[in-house]
N, CA, C and O of each residue as an XYZ file, in Angstrom:
456
protein
N       8.034    -23.341    -31.785
C       7.631    -22.396    -30.983
C       7.081    -22.762    -29.289
O       7.210    -22.051    -28.292
N       6.418    -24.176    -29.417
C       5.131    -24.862    -28.478
C       6.559    -25.428    -27.663
O       6.431    -25.149    -26.471
N       7.711    -26.045    -27.894
C       8.598    -26.547    -27.125
C       9.296    -25.231    -26.270
O       9.603    -25.323    -25.081
N       9.503    -23.908    -27.145
C      10.626    -22.899    -26.434
C       9.420    -22.444    -25.270
O       9.682    -22.657    -24.087
N       8.425    -21.972    -25.546
C       7.273    -22.061    -24.787
C       7.425    -22.579    -23.249
O       7.313    -22.080    -22.129
N       7.781    -24.008    -23.876
C       7.382    -24.924    -22.574
C       8.302    -24.748    -21.701
O       8.101    -24.517    -20.509
N       9.725    -24.881    -22.424
C      11.133    -24.727    -21.773
C      11.466    -23.417    -20.953
O      12.093    -23.296    -19.901
N      10.787    -22.369    -21.842
C      11.021    -20.792    -20.952
C       9.956    -20.961    -19.661
O      10.203    -20.240    -18.695
N       8.714    -21.915    -19.558
C       7.989    -21.719    -18.559
C       8.908    -22.453    -17.270
O       9.151    -21.866    -16.216
N       9.394    -23.973    -17.620
C       9.875    -24.550    -16.717
C      11.319    -23.564    -16.105
O      11.573    -23.227    -14.948
N      12.100    -23.285    -17.419
C      13.489    -22.639    -16.503
C      13.049    -20.799    -15.647
O      13.760    -20.071    -14.954
N      11.889    -20.661    -16.037
C      11.338    -19.273    -15.204
C      11.155    -19.831    -13.847
O      11.525    -19.238    -12.833
N      10.329    -21.479    -13.854
C      10.004    -21.913    -12.340
C      11.367    -22.227    -11.486
O      11.570    -22.129    -10.275
N      12.207    -22.628    -12.526
C      13.550    -22.873    -11.940
C      14.847    -21.898    -11.412
O      15.976    -22.164    -11.001
N      14.020    -20.500    -11.659
C      14.892    -19.413    -11.341
C      15.358    -19.833     -9.861
O      14.610    -20.473     -9.121
N      16.507    -19.471     -9.525
C      17.070    -19.355     -7.976
C      17.674    -20.759     -7.463
O      18.189    -20.928     -6.357
N      17.519    -21.728     -8.461
C      18.117    -22.792     -8.244
C      19.222    -23.018     -8.211
O      19.774    -22.210     -8.958
N      20.028    -23.765     -7.706
C      21.837    -23.920     -7.359
C      22.132    -24.630     -8.858
O      21.301    -25.358     -9.400
N      23.502    -24.291     -9.471
C      24.192    -25.321    -10.644
C      23.519    -25.258    -11.757
O      23.050    -24.233    -12.253
N      23.424    -26.824    -12.361
C      22.485    -26.636    -13.836
C      21.177    -26.504    -13.345
O      20.471    -26.049    -14.244
N      20.726    -26.645    -12.610
C      19.037    -27.052    -12.281
C      18.410    -25.744    -12.576
O      17.190    -25.598    -12.655
N      19.372    -24.692    -12.753
C      18.368    -23.234    -13.192
C      18.650    -23.334    -14.685
O      17.799    -22.995    -15.507
N      19.743    -23.759    -15.003
C      19.635    -23.582    -16.644
C      19.596    -24.979    -17.565
O      19.150    -24.837    -18.703
N      19.884    -25.874    -17.296
C      19.915    -27.246    -18.164
C      18.463    -27.899    -17.794
O      18.109    -28.339    -16.700
N      17.696    -27.837    -19.059
C      16.248    -28.303    -19.107
C      15.970    -29.236    -18.190
O      15.496    -29.028    -17.073
N      16.328    -30.484    -18.763
C      16.250    -31.621    -18.356
C      16.098    -32.083    -16.666
O      15.299    -32.673    -15.938
N      17.542    -31.335    -16.580
C      17.544    -31.526    -14.877
C      16.469    -30.180    -14.259
O      15.600    -30.465    -13.434
N      16.595    -29.113    -14.620
C      15.284    -28.324    -14.045
C      13.757    -28.880    -14.143
O      12.859    -28.501    -13.391
N      13.618    -29.727    -15.063
C      12.318    -30.316    -14.719
C      12.095    -31.354    -13.905
O      10.941    -31.735    -13.709
N      13.070    -31.905    -13.368
C      13.034    -32.682    -12.543
C      12.926    -32.209    -10.999
O      12.442    -32.707     -9.982
N      13.911    -30.478    -11.446
C      13.996    -30.053     -9.690
C      12.585    -29.279     -9.551
O      12.066    -29.292     -8.435
N      11.915    -28.595    -10.621
C      10.420    -27.888    -10.644
C       9.659    -28.937     -9.912
O       9.395    -28.796     -8.718
N       9.250    -30.126    -10.685
C       8.563    -30.934    -10.521
C       8.357    -31.461     -8.912
O       7.328    -31.332     -8.248
N       9.852    -32.199     -8.405
C      10.008    -32.196     -6.897
C       9.495    -30.843     -6.118
O       8.740    -30.866     -5.146
N      10.096    -29.545     -6.782
C       9.712    -28.527     -5.576
C       8.308    -28.323     -5.635
O       7.752    -27.856     -4.642
N       7.484    -28.676     -6.909
C       5.883    -28.628     -6.473
C       5.368    -29.336     -5.587
O       4.745    -28.943     -4.600
N       5.629    -30.511     -5.929
C       5.605    -31.543     -4.838
C       6.166    -31.184     -3.524
O       5.503    -31.741     -2.649
N       6.975    -30.585     -3.114
C       7.218    -30.307     -1.728
C       6.151    -29.131     -1.380
O       5.484    -29.147     -0.346
N       6.069    -28.125     -2.346
C       4.942    -27.092     -2.218
C       3.753    -27.557     -1.722
O       3.260    -26.949     -0.772
N       3.076    -28.712     -2.269
C       1.745    -29.111     -2.158
C       1.644    -29.934     -0.775
O       0.665    -30.054     -0.038
N       2.808    -30.412     -0.651
C       2.790    -31.178      0.824
C       3.086    -30.217      1.838
O       2.587    -30.351      2.956
N       3.981    -29.092      1.523
C       3.875    -28.144      2.709
C       2.705    -27.308      3.249
O       2.491    -26.863      4.377
N       1.921    -27.218      1.951
C       0.876    -26.543      2.231
C      -0.096    -27.248      3.264
O      -0.443    -26.611      4.259
N      -0.500    -28.408      3.084
C      -1.325    -29.136      4.265
C      -0.390    -29.282      5.194
O      -0.851    -29.753      6.234
N       0.821    -29.044      5.218
C       1.698    -29.501      6.989
C       1.570    -27.821      7.314
O       1.359    -27.669      8.517
N       1.616    -26.929      6.808
C       1.807    -25.774      7.197
C       0.498    -25.357      8.238
O       0.452    -24.543      9.160
N      -0.386    -26.143      7.756
C      -1.897    -25.609      8.833
C      -1.827    -26.982     10.100
O      -2.436    -26.903     11.167
N      -1.258    -27.773      9.836
C      -1.041    -28.428     11.102
C      -0.098    -28.103     12.116
O      -0.247    -28.387     13.304
N       1.227    -27.285     11.454
C       2.385    -26.669     12.441
C       1.740    -25.530     13.072
O       1.738    -25.471     14.301
N       1.228    -24.679     12.424
C       0.617    -23.267     12.844
C      -0.858    -23.731     14.217
O      -1.152    -23.115     15.242
N      -1.253    -24.552     13.846
C      -2.279    -24.918     14.817
C      -1.726    -25.387     16.081
O      -2.355    -25.124     17.106
N      -0.529    -26.111     16.162
C       0.350    -26.467     17.198
C       0.609    -25.226     17.839
O       0.094    -24.925     18.916
N       1.318    -24.566     17.269
C       1.807    -22.942     17.246
C       0.660    -22.456     18.391
O       1.061    -22.120     19.506
N      -0.572    -22.436     18.118
C      -1.519    -21.588     18.626
C      -1.929    -22.177     19.771
O      -2.339    -21.472     20.693
N      -1.871    -23.708     19.892
C      -2.341    -24.145     20.919
C      -1.130    -24.102     22.043
O      -1.374    -23.918     23.235
N      -0.030    -24.261     21.614
C       1.328    -23.628     22.857
C       1.051    -22.064     23.180
O       1.484    -21.525     24.199
N       0.620    -21.690     22.631
C       0.462    -19.868     22.567
C      -0.789    -19.649     23.707
O      -0.769    -18.804     24.602
N      -1.657    -20.424     23.498
C      -2.972    -20.342     23.993
C      -3.223    -21.244     26.005
O      -4.040    -21.131     26.919
N      -1.886    -22.089     25.732
C      -1.581    -23.051     26.949
C      -0.710    -22.003     27.655
O      -1.257    -21.427     28.595
N       0.218    -21.749     27.439
C       1.357    -20.944     27.856
C       0.371    -19.567     28.547
O       0.468    -19.493     29.772
N      -0.274    -18.816     28.077
C      -0.628    -17.800     28.522
C      -2.125    -18.367     29.525
O      -2.406    -17.847     30.605
N      -2.763    -19.259     29.029
C      -3.654    -20.001     30.297
C      -2.988    -20.294     31.578
O      -3.445    -19.819     32.617
N      -1.824    -21.124     31.579
C      -1.077    -21.301     32.806
C      -0.630    -20.230     33.529
O      -0.459    -20.166     34.746
N      -0.458    -19.418     32.718
C       0.086    -17.727     33.606
C      -1.192    -17.637     34.625
O      -0.953    -16.800     35.496
N      -2.335    -18.180     34.762
C      -3.416    -17.605     35.329
C      -3.954    -18.975     35.826
O      -5.179    -19.095     35.841
N      -3.376    -19.772     36.137
C      -3.633    -21.010     36.947
C      -4.744    -22.097     36.376
O      -5.247    -22.850     37.210
N      -5.087    -22.195     35.202
C      -6.060    -22.979     34.383
C      -5.036    -23.586     33.118
O      -4.090    -22.968     32.629
N      -5.481    -24.919     32.749
C      -4.936    -25.720     31.955
C      -5.508    -25.351     30.621
O      -6.315    -24.423     30.580
N      -5.199    -25.932     29.617
C      -5.567    -25.833     27.867
C      -6.931    -26.252     27.991
O      -7.892    -25.511     27.783
N      -7.005    -27.595     28.373
C      -8.420    -28.058     27.928
C      -9.438    -27.678     28.598
O     -10.524    -27.667     28.019
N      -9.360    -27.307     29.852
C     -10.198    -26.672     30.969
C     -10.737    -25.612     30.343
O     -11.955    -25.436     30.314
N      -9.764    -24.702     29.711
C      -9.793    -23.235     29.079
C     -11.042    -23.311     28.137
O     -12.113    -22.725     28.293
N     -10.610    -24.311     26.948
C     -10.899    -24.619     26.259
C     -12.604    -24.896     26.084
O     -13.410    -24.463     25.261
N     -12.762    -25.907     27.360
C     -14.289    -26.839     27.888
C     -15.050    -25.357     27.905
O     -16.018    -25.079     27.197
N     -14.373    -24.409     28.919
C     -14.949    -23.208     29.263
C     -15.468    -21.761     28.150
O     -16.317    -20.892     28.351
N     -14.605    -21.978     27.048
C     -14.968    -21.370     25.895
C     -15.880    -21.939     25.332
O     -16.765    -21.110     25.123
N     -16.197    -23.071     24.909
C     -17.412    -23.865     24.030
C     -18.563    -23.600     25.112
O     -19.687    -23.196     24.812
N     -18.102    -23.901     26.495
C     -19.785    -23.307     27.140
C     -20.512    -22.167     27.188
O     -21.723    -21.950     27.132
N     -19.089    -21.139     27.357
C     -19.533    -19.570     26.957
C     -20.265    -19.415     25.564
O     -20.868    -18.378     25.287
N     -20.190    -20.458     24.726
C     -20.477    -20.123     23.242
C     -19.713    -18.877     22.617
O     -20.444    -17.971     22.218
N     -18.412    -18.718     22.485
C     -17.769    -17.844     22.377
C     -16.850    -18.265     20.568
O     -16.140    -19.230     20.284
N     -17.262    -17.137     19.746
C     -16.763    -17.814     18.325
C     -15.834    -17.162     18.206
O     -15.809    -16.126     17.541
N     -14.645    -17.760     18.987
C     -13.113    -17.010     18.167
C     -12.632    -18.623     18.141
O     -12.967    -19.448     18.990
N     -11.758    -18.893     16.959
C     -10.887    -19.645     16.786
C      -9.492    -19.671     17.462
O      -9.146    -18.594     17.947
N      -8.670    -20.660     17.575
C      -7.650    -20.932     18.399
C      -6.545    -19.679     17.800
O      -5.863    -18.969     18.538
N      -6.563    -19.614     16.344
C      -5.514    -18.287     15.839
C      -5.937    -16.935     16.633
O      -5.028    -16.268     17.128
N      -7.065    -16.574     16.751
C      -7.470    -15.537     17.531
C      -7.350    -15.389     18.743
O      -7.219    -14.332     19.360
N      -7.407    -16.847     19.283
C      -7.019    -16.712     21.153
C      -5.399    -16.719     21.037
O      -4.710    -16.480     22.028
N      -5.091    -16.875     20.345
C      -3.477    -17.135     20.621
C      -3.089    -15.570     20.112
O      -1.906    -15.291     20.304
N      -3.791    -14.660     19.580
C      -3.417    -13.618     18.889
C      -3.764    -12.367     20.232
O      -3.290    -11.261     20.490
N      -4.856    -13.253     20.875
C      -5.605    -12.281     21.620
C      -4.364    -11.968     22.893
O      -3.910    -10.914     23.337
N      -4.075    -13.480     23.228
C      -2.703    -14.073     24.303
C      -1.402    -13.372     24.179
O      -0.641    -13.095     25.105
N      -1.274    -13.168     23.161
C      -0.097    -12.511     22.481
C       0.299    -11.289     22.447
O       1.323    -10.922     23.022
N      -0.682    -10.287     21.578
C      -0.985     -8.918     21.836
C      -1.229     -8.203     22.879
O      -0.517     -7.319     23.355
N      -2.841     -8.803     23.458
C      -3.146     -8.065     24.820
C      -3.079     -9.166     25.818
O      -4.074     -9.886     25.747
N      -2.210     -9.527     26.737
C      -2.706    -10.330     27.637
C      -3.508     -9.898     28.412
O      -4.165    -10.728     29.040
N      -3.784     -8.243     28.688
C      -5.217     -7.758     29.674
C      -6.429     -8.479     29.832
O      -6.980     -9.098     30.742
N      -6.736     -8.107     28.278
C      -8.121     -8.889     28.352
C      -8.206    -10.207     27.821
O      -9.333    -10.674     27.656
N      -7.158    -10.920     27.511
C      -7.286    -12.221     27.737
C      -7.168    -13.078     29.260
O      -7.437    -14.251     29.518
N      -6.785    -12.255     29.908
C      -7.009    -12.509     31.500
C      -8.242    -12.325     31.931
O      -8.732    -13.122     32.732
N      -8.858    -11.366     31.518
C     -10.322    -11.003     31.648
C     -11.029    -12.344     31.393
O     -11.667    -12.972     32.238
N     -10.789    -12.762     29.868
C     -11.689    -13.714     29.227
C     -11.130    -15.162     30.159
O     -11.822    -16.178     30.231
N     -10.142    -15.063     30.644
C      -9.883    -16.259     31.680
C     -10.714    -16.750     32.604
O     -11.099    -17.901     32.807
N     -11.002    -15.490     33.270
C     -11.540    -15.029     34.511
C     -13.179    -15.469     34.209
O     -14.060    -16.181     34.690
N     -12.993    -14.729     33.307
C     -15.107    -15.189     33.005
C     -14.941    -16.916     32.285
O     -16.048    -17.365     31.991
N     -14.010    -17.687     32.043
C     -14.164    -18.641     31.930
C     -14.063    -19.531     33.232
O     -14.910    -20.423     33.271
N     -13.451    -19.485     33.989
C     -13.328    -19.564     35.249
C     -14.386    -19.789     35.884
O     -14.724    -20.828     36.452
N     -15.031    -18.622     35.779
C     -16.391    -18.517     36.765
C     -17.562    -19.110     36.091
O     -18.603    -19.363     36.698
N     -17.344    -19.384     34.536
C     -18.510    -20.409     33.801
C     -18.359    -21.836     34.185
O     -19.229    -22.666     34.445
N     -17.037    -21.942     34.163
C     -16.782    -23.420     34.649
C     -17.237    -23.939     36.102
O     -17.633    -25.069     36.387
N     -17.042    -22.550     37.161
C     -17.685    -22.984     38.227
C     -19.324    -23.070     38.352
O     -19.986    -23.905     38.968
N     -19.708    -22.107     37.686
C     -20.870    -22.405     37.648
C     -21.697    -23.721     37.286
O     -22.536    -24.388     37.891
N     -21.059    -23.806     35.967
C     -21.282    -25.096     35.551
C     -21.242    -26.389     36.157
O     -22.126    -27.245     36.109
N     -19.983    -26.459     36.809
C     -20.308    -27.402     38.375
C     -20.723    -27.548     39.493
O     -20.587    -28.628     40.067
């Protein structure tokens, strides 16, 4: 019974694979292990990919208002705004008007600091 339980667990994880990978236990074990390795690696990679996307979105939105990303982020830190890049990019995409207001406030803060 123990081995049957183990086999069923592996074959359940291999559901959706192509060819013998889904129903031949030996091959399924290899494919499932490799799939779990990919899943572990890509959970880490996803964080990098999304951060890069958020930075690109913020940079594009800020450049429409005549500023660059690095200056904007410096101004945000000077203003002590507690918004992360994810929220800033969402703000830039979903409500550009309020993001424009934020950019103007950052510009004012930067001029004041200089």
